[in-house]
One Martini backbone bead per residue (centre of mass of N, CA, C, O) as a GRO file, in nm:
protein
  340
    1UNK     BB    1  15.658  11.386  12.275
    2UNK     BB    2  15.491  11.426  12.010
    3UNK     BB    3  15.189  11.468  11.874
    4UNK     BB    4  15.023  11.179  11.724
    5UNK     BB    5  14.895  10.992  11.437
    6UNK     BB    6  14.891  10.658  11.409
    7UNK     BB    7  14.903  10.433  11.141
    8UNK     BB    8  14.794  10.092  11.111
    9UNK     BB    9  14.530  10.138  10.925
   10UNK     BB   10  14.423  10.185  10.587
   11UNK     BB   11  14.237  10.312  10.362
   12UNK     BB   12  14.206  10.346  10.015
   13UNK     BB   13  14.137  10.685  10.074
   14UNK     BB   14  14.388  10.843  10.250
   15UNK     BB   15  14.386  11.195  10.307
   16UNK     BB   16  14.500  11.519  10.286
   17UNK     BB   17  14.280  11.808  10.361
   18UNK     BB   18  14.151  12.110  10.232
   19UNK     BB   19  14.057  12.395  10.031
   20UNK     BB   20  14.293  12.431   9.851
   21UNK     BB   21  14.403  12.558   9.526
   22UNK     BB   22  14.437  12.889   9.413
   23UNK     BB   23  14.550  12.988   9.078
   24UNK     BB   24  14.639  12.706   8.876
   25UNK     BB   25  14.491  12.661   8.597
   26UNK     BB   26  14.713  12.766   8.393
   27UNK     BB   27  14.899  12.499   8.498
   28UNK     BB   28  14.696  12.240   8.526
   29UNK     BB   29  14.561  12.301   8.831
   30UNK     BB   30  14.344  12.209   9.032
   31UNK     BB   31  14.211  12.281   9.345
   32UNK     BB   32  14.099  12.068   9.509
   33UNK     BB   33  14.038  11.925   9.793
   34UNK     BB   34  13.771  11.880   9.949
   35UNK     BB   35  13.482  11.720   9.865
   36UNK     BB   36  13.370  11.825  10.165
   37UNK     BB   37  13.404  12.138  10.291
   38UNK     BB   38  13.193  12.136  10.518
   39UNK     BB   39  13.331  11.930  10.706
   40UNK     BB   40  13.571  12.114  10.777
   41UNK     BB   41  13.393  12.332  10.918
   42UNK     BB   42  13.275  12.153  11.128
   43UNK     BB   43  13.540  12.062  11.260
   44UNK     BB   44  13.629  12.352  11.343
   45UNK     BB   45  13.385  12.410  11.526
   46UNK     BB   46  13.409  12.168  11.727
   47UNK     BB   47  13.716  12.279  11.808
   48UNK     BB   48  13.755  12.596  11.789
   49UNK     BB   49  13.896  12.659  11.502
   50UNK     BB   50  14.042  12.725  11.228
   51UNK     BB   51  14.043  12.698  10.861
   52UNK     BB   52  14.366  12.630  10.811
   53UNK     BB   53  14.317  12.334  10.859
   54UNK     BB   54  14.383  12.006  10.821
   55UNK     BB   55  14.252  11.681  10.710
   56UNK     BB   56  14.102  11.376  10.705
   57UNK     BB   57  14.025  11.175  10.425
   58UNK     BB   58  13.754  10.931  10.382
   59UNK     BB   59  13.727  10.625  10.182
   60UNK     BB   60  13.532  10.333  10.237
   61UNK     BB   61  13.748  10.358  10.490
   62UNK     BB   62  13.950  10.444  10.738
   63UNK     BB   63  14.077  10.287  11.012
   64UNK     BB   64  14.374  10.269  11.222
   65UNK     BB   65  14.447  10.452  11.533
   66UNK     BB   66  14.713  10.625  11.725
   67UNK     BB   67  14.776  10.792  12.015
   68UNK     BB   68  15.082  10.951  12.144
   69UNK     BB   69  14.883  11.172  12.260
   70UNK     BB   70  14.699  11.415  12.368
   71UNK     BB   71  14.381  11.459  12.187
   72UNK     BB   72  14.175  11.611  11.949
   73UNK     BB   73  13.865  11.533  11.787
   74UNK     BB   74  13.674  11.525  11.462
   75UNK     BB   75  13.363  11.396  11.324
   76UNK     BB   76  13.280  11.410  10.977
   77UNK     BB   77  13.048  11.370  10.749
   78UNK     BB   78  13.032  11.066  10.661
   79UNK     BB   79  12.902  10.826  10.841
   80UNK     BB   80  13.084  10.628  11.071
   81UNK     BB   81  13.217  10.367  11.229
   82UNK     BB   82  13.319  10.433  11.572
   83UNK     BB   83  13.612  10.357  11.790
   84UNK     BB   84  13.733  10.365  12.127
   85UNK     BB   85  13.844  10.096  12.153
   86UNK     BB   86  13.539   9.968  12.286
   87UNK     BB   87  13.403  10.248  12.225
   88UNK     BB   88  13.160  10.426  12.106
   89UNK     BB   89  13.137  10.685  11.864
   90UNK     BB   90  13.019  10.994  11.789
   91UNK     BB   91  12.919  11.159  11.540
   92UNK     BB   92  12.944  11.494  11.496
   93UNK     BB   93  13.202  11.511  11.703
   94UNK     BB   94  13.399  11.567  11.990
   95UNK     BB   95  13.716  11.429  12.116
   96UNK     BB   96  13.922  11.247  12.342
   97UNK     BB   97  14.267  11.141  12.336
   98UNK     BB   98  14.472  10.917  12.462
   99UNK     BB   99  14.750  10.777  12.516
  100UNK     BB  100  14.717  10.465  12.331
  101UNK     BB  101  14.472  10.500  12.185
  102UNK     BB  102  14.221  10.344  11.978
  103UNK     BB  103  14.113  10.417  11.640
  104UNK     BB  104  13.811  10.316  11.471
  105UNK     BB  105  13.717  10.322  11.109
  106UNK     BB  106  13.470  10.257  10.898
  107UNK     BB  107  13.216  10.253  10.708
  108UNK     BB  108  12.979  10.400  10.546
  109UNK     BB  109  12.626  10.468  10.604
  110UNK     BB  110  12.660  10.741  10.444
  111UNK     BB  111  12.792  10.826  10.173
  112UNK     BB  112  13.160  10.883  10.122
  113UNK     BB  113  13.294  11.125  10.308
  114UNK     BB  114  13.515  11.135  10.566
  115UNK     BB  115  13.627  11.319  10.880
  116UNK     BB  116  13.944  11.398  11.043
  117UNK     BB  117  14.000  11.612  11.304
  118UNK     BB  118  14.264  11.812  11.460
  119UNK     BB  119  14.396  11.956  11.718
  120UNK     BB  120  14.602  12.187  11.540
  121UNK     BB  121  14.636  12.000  11.325
  122UNK     BB  122  14.851  11.939  11.055
  123UNK     BB  123  15.212  11.919  11.071
  124UNK     BB  124  15.282  12.073  10.762
  125UNK     BB  125  15.398  12.207  10.486
  126UNK     BB  126  15.300  12.389  10.245
  127UNK     BB  127  15.195  12.357   9.885
  128UNK     BB  128  15.091  12.604   9.715
  129UNK     BB  129  14.904  12.695   9.979
  130UNK     BB  130  14.880  12.376  10.059
  131UNK     BB  131  14.805  12.042  10.209
  132UNK     BB  132  14.683  11.903   9.972
  133UNK     BB  133  14.607  11.628   9.819
  134UNK     BB  134  14.699  11.560   9.453
  135UNK     BB  135  14.700  11.297   9.260
  136UNK     BB  136  14.666  11.406   8.967
  137UNK     BB  137  14.912  11.623   9.028
  138UNK     BB  138  15.144  11.484   9.219
  139UNK     BB  139  15.040  11.562   9.527
  140UNK     BB  140  15.120  11.340   9.704
  141UNK     BB  141  14.960  11.068   9.911
  142UNK     BB  142  14.845  10.801  10.020
  143UNK     BB  143  14.792  10.660  10.309
  144UNK     BB  144  14.953  10.434  10.544
  145UNK     BB  145  15.074  10.196  10.715
  146UNK     BB  146  15.310  10.372  10.941
  147UNK     BB  147  15.214  10.636  10.945
  148UNK     BB  148  15.261  10.985  11.065
  149UNK     BB  149  15.075  11.254  11.232
  150UNK     BB  150  15.147  11.568  11.329
  151UNK     BB  151  15.046  11.782  11.564
  152UNK     BB  152  14.959  12.082  11.633
  153UNK     BB  153  14.892  12.345  11.800
  154UNK     BB  154  14.671  12.353  12.084
  155UNK     BB  155  14.474  12.614  12.215
  156UNK     BB  156  14.214  12.398  12.307
  157UNK     BB  157  14.230  12.110  12.480
  158UNK     BB  158  13.934  12.139  12.655
  159UNK     BB  159  13.767  12.135  12.375
  160UNK     BB  160  13.511  11.909  12.414
  161UNK     BB  161  13.210  11.751  12.372
  162UNK     BB  162  13.079  11.818  12.083
  163UNK     BB  163  12.776  11.891  11.896
  164UNK     BB  164  12.649  11.842  11.539
  165UNK     BB  165  12.403  11.899  11.327
  166UNK     BB  166  12.376  11.803  11.020
  167UNK     BB  167  12.340  11.840  10.701
  168UNK     BB  168  12.161  11.704  10.441
  169UNK     BB  169  12.404  11.536  10.197
  170UNK     BB  170  12.336  11.191  10.163
  171UNK     BB  171  12.041  11.177   9.973
  172UNK     BB  172  12.040  11.369   9.766
  173UNK     BB  173  11.854  11.520   9.506
  174UNK     BB  174  11.857  11.848   9.442
  175UNK     BB  175  12.050  12.024   9.192
  176UNK     BB  176  12.209  12.318   9.136
  177UNK     BB  177  12.238  12.501   8.827
  178UNK     BB  178  12.435  12.647   8.577
  179UNK     BB  179  12.511  12.784   8.309
  180UNK     BB  180  12.729  12.715   8.047
  181UNK     BB  181  12.928  12.726   7.769
  182UNK     BB  182  12.710  12.487   7.616
  183UNK     BB  183  12.408  12.520   7.668
  184UNK     BB  184  12.316  12.651   7.383
  185UNK     BB  185  12.365  12.367   7.223
  186UNK     BB  186  12.115  12.293   7.358
  187UNK     BB  187  11.811  12.227   7.332
  188UNK     BB  188  11.512  12.286   7.481
  189UNK     BB  189  11.438  11.981   7.491
  190UNK     BB  190  11.696  11.879   7.629
  191UNK     BB  191  11.681  12.058   7.883
  192UNK     BB  192  11.407  11.954   7.980
  193UNK     BB  193  11.488  11.653   7.991
  194UNK     BB  194  11.714  11.689   8.200
  195UNK     BB  195  11.533  11.814   8.441
  196UNK     BB  196  11.326  11.550   8.422
  197UNK     BB  197  11.548  11.364   8.496
  198UNK     BB  198  11.639  11.061   8.663
  199UNK     BB  199  11.927  11.013   8.850
  200UNK     BB  200  12.219  10.803   8.910
  201UNK     BB  201  12.474  10.703   9.076
  202UNK     BB  202  12.742  10.552   8.984
  203UNK     BB  203  13.025  10.343   9.017
  204UNK     BB  204  13.177  10.560   8.865
  205UNK     BB  205  13.438  10.712   9.070
  206UNK     BB  206  13.603  11.011   9.209
  207UNK     BB  207  13.790  11.303   9.261
  208UNK     BB  208  13.737  11.381   8.954
  209UNK     BB  209  13.456  11.211   8.927
  210UNK     BB  210  13.110  11.138   8.814
  211UNK     BB  211  12.875  10.909   8.715
  212UNK     BB  212  12.570  10.886   8.537
  213UNK     BB  213  12.240  10.735   8.543
  214UNK     BB  214  11.985  10.641   8.288
  215UNK     BB  215  11.677  10.663   8.124
  216UNK     BB  216  11.722  10.673   7.783
  217UNK     BB  217  11.834  10.898   7.577
  218UNK     BB  218  12.086  11.053   7.471
  219UNK     BB  219  12.277  11.332   7.502
  220UNK     BB  220  12.286  11.632   7.281
  221UNK     BB  221  12.481  11.854   7.086
  222UNK     BB  222  12.552  12.085   6.879
  223UNK     BB  223  12.852  12.042   6.732
  224UNK     BB  224  13.030  11.857   6.931
  225UNK     BB  225  13.267  11.752   6.721
  226UNK     BB  226  13.380  12.077   6.702
  227UNK     BB  227  13.504  12.112   6.965
  228UNK     BB  228  13.711  12.278   7.172
  229UNK     BB  229  13.947  12.279   7.390
  230UNK     BB  230  13.880  12.382   7.736
  231UNK     BB  231  13.801  12.508   8.014
  232UNK     BB  232  13.769  12.367   8.340
  233UNK     BB  233  13.546  12.306   8.630
  234UNK     BB  234  13.417  12.264   8.904
  235UNK     BB  235  13.093  12.114   8.837
  236UNK     BB  236  13.093  12.024   8.568
  237UNK     BB  237  12.874  11.900   8.300
  238UNK     BB  238  12.948  11.645   8.115
  239UNK     BB  239  12.889  11.518   7.786
  240UNK     BB  240  12.951  11.239   7.666
  241UNK     BB  241  12.975  11.030   7.404
  242UNK     BB  242  12.720  10.862   7.537
  243UNK     BB  243  12.523  11.086   7.671
  244UNK     BB  244  12.652  11.119   7.965
  245UNK     BB  245  12.692  11.234   8.277
  246UNK     BB  246  12.980  11.421   8.412
  247UNK     BB  247  13.109  11.506   8.727
  248UNK     BB  248  13.316  11.745   8.853
  249UNK     BB  249  13.587  11.738   9.073
  250UNK     BB  250  13.862  11.857   9.248
  251UNK     BB  251  14.057  11.657   9.034
  252UNK     BB  252  14.018  11.778   8.773
  253UNK     BB  253  14.048  11.873   8.479
  254UNK     BB  254  14.127  12.183   8.288
  255UNK     BB  255  14.054  12.037   8.014
  256UNK     BB  256  13.800  12.011   7.735
  257UNK     BB  257  13.554  11.881   7.472
  258UNK     BB  258  13.304  11.845   7.615
  259UNK     BB  259  12.992  11.922   7.666
  260UNK     BB  260  12.824  12.164   7.875
  261UNK     BB  261  12.517  12.189   8.039
  262UNK     BB  262  12.651  12.260   8.330
  263UNK     BB  263  12.684  12.394   8.681
  264UNK     BB  264  12.752  12.344   8.988
  265UNK     BB  265  12.696  12.479   9.266
  266UNK     BB  266  12.892  12.509   9.535
  267UNK     BB  267  12.674  12.442   9.763
  268UNK     BB  268  12.611  12.142   9.609
  269UNK     BB  269  12.886  11.976   9.600
  270UNK     BB  270  12.852  11.799   9.857
  271UNK     BB  271  12.606  11.640   9.759
  272UNK     BB  272  12.740  11.524   9.513
  273UNK     BB  273  12.990  11.382   9.643
  274UNK     BB  274  12.802  11.214   9.864
  275UNK     BB  275  12.695  11.040   9.644
  276UNK     BB  276  12.611  10.730   9.628
  277UNK     BB  277  12.563  10.458   9.482
  278UNK     BB  278  12.221  10.501   9.369
  279UNK     BB  279  12.169  10.784   9.401
  280UNK     BB  280  11.925  11.029   9.373
  281UNK     BB  281  11.908  11.277   9.099
  282UNK     BB  282  11.854  11.628   9.030
  283UNK     BB  283  11.802  11.919   8.811
  284UNK     BB  284  11.835  12.281   8.852
  285UNK     BB  285  11.794  12.581   8.716
  286UNK     BB  286  11.969  12.881   8.778
  287UNK     BB  287  12.058  13.184   8.850
  288UNK     BB  288  12.315  13.384   8.935
  289UNK     BB  289  12.156  13.549   9.145
  290UNK     BB  290  12.052  13.315   9.309
  291UNK     BB  291  12.327  13.180   9.375
  292UNK     BB  292  12.452  13.433   9.524
  293UNK     BB  293  12.229  13.470   9.740
  294UNK     BB  294  12.280  13.158   9.852
  295UNK     BB  295  12.559  13.203   9.921
  296UNK     BB  296  12.808  13.035  10.138
  297UNK     BB  297  13.080  13.082  10.304
  298UNK     BB  298  13.304  12.962  10.519
  299UNK     BB  299  13.278  13.185  10.733
  300UNK     BB  300  12.970  13.186  10.751
  301UNK     BB  301  12.936  12.886  10.827
  302UNK     BB  302  13.100  12.895  11.089
  303UNK     BB  303  12.931  13.089  11.245
  304UNK     BB  304  12.669  12.931  11.235
  305UNK     BB  305  12.777  12.670  11.363
  306UNK     BB  306  12.865  12.784  11.643
  307UNK     BB  307  12.551  12.831  11.721
  308UNK     BB  308  12.489  12.488  11.712
  309UNK     BB  309  12.647  12.399  11.944
  310UNK     BB  310  12.653  12.108  12.156
  311UNK     BB  311  12.660  11.912  12.423
  312UNK     BB  312  12.683  11.587  12.488
  313UNK     BB  313  12.665  11.670  12.799
  314UNK     BB  314  12.450  11.789  13.019
  315UNK     BB  315  12.420  12.035  13.237
  316UNK     BB  316  12.212  12.067  13.500
  317UNK     BB  317  12.254  12.392  13.525
  318UNK     BB  318  12.132  12.424  13.210
  319UNK     BB  319  11.850  12.290  13.294
  320UNK     BB  320  11.553  12.441  13.332
  321UNK     BB  321  11.363  12.151  13.296
  322UNK     BB  322  11.455  11.926  13.505
  323UNK     BB  323  11.176  11.847  13.651
  324UNK     BB  324  11.057  11.712  13.376
  325UNK     BB  325  11.238  11.482  13.427
  326UNK     BB  326  11.294  11.129  13.429
  327UNK     BB  327  11.545  11.016  13.633
  328UNK     BB  328  11.369  10.760  13.745
  329UNK     BB  329  11.299  10.447  13.672
  330UNK     BB  330  11.060  10.246  13.841
  331UNK     BB  331  10.875  10.391  14.029
  332UNK     BB  332  10.729  10.321  14.346
  333UNK     BB  333  10.541  10.292  14.636
  334UNK     BB  334  10.631   9.989  14.777
  335UNK     BB  335  10.391   9.797  14.870
  336UNK     BB  336  10.441   9.561  14.649
  337UNK     BB  337  10.716   9.456  14.818
  338UNK     BB  338  10.540   9.338  15.026
  339UNK     BB  339  10.430   9.118  15.225
  340UNK     BB  340  10.087   8.946  15.261
   0.00000   0.00000   0.00000
């Protein structure tokens, strides 16, 4: 029997995602792919496999799964409560599942999107160069109870029990942005007010984009009512008709007529996507040169992460300062245990 992950119960937004489809904007299809691509890179590093594999993206909560054969998994992205049968599982780590074991994954404790990567990846044919589900583009669908995902060939089945300390991208903070197509239509005063404003992630949002809330007057651009619809990209910050920012995410539309005050740099998109409702966010303009200098691509990130992986259980032979550890607590001289 082939190794597979059988879904007994699925969260509200359980989809297969990789790094998306490049080169189809002219056909009206945005790139799609994981909302937090760094989590895919972390999963690949924990499993010691390539970046070509797709993973499960989970929002709301994960679900309940059963392994039909022995397999490795890695849990990354927004930390969720996970259990294997009755035992808790550490997030940001790789684990082994035996045939018949049940994996349950609950709601995020921080952030929005959690990821379940499988050793060998998910085995089905790519479409337009990607295995990603793109709901807005009509490619694939959300997974549900009764579905089963076949695992691909796992070249390193004994490589598990690894841990990786993730970068903090679940608590909001400052987001770097670049000038966009209509930035010059906003006055210097409006741009200064935008970067000085504290925003919060609103309740309205999905894989197409998220709305931000703030106190103060609406933002407006000159002649915004006369703008023509034109190309849009992931990370664009549209200023809606109400004068509030809307940040475009992987399944965004490819054209639009709202003015764009800026565009989130690719390296900060995971922080933007993982901002849960109520998370505080601010924006800082940077130059193209600064953004390019700070940019880290998937391959570079993978190499850096591989150097940070640690074993979940340390081998005593690898602990040089073993004698400095208190290996047994409650040691006494023994005399106080004798009758006097």
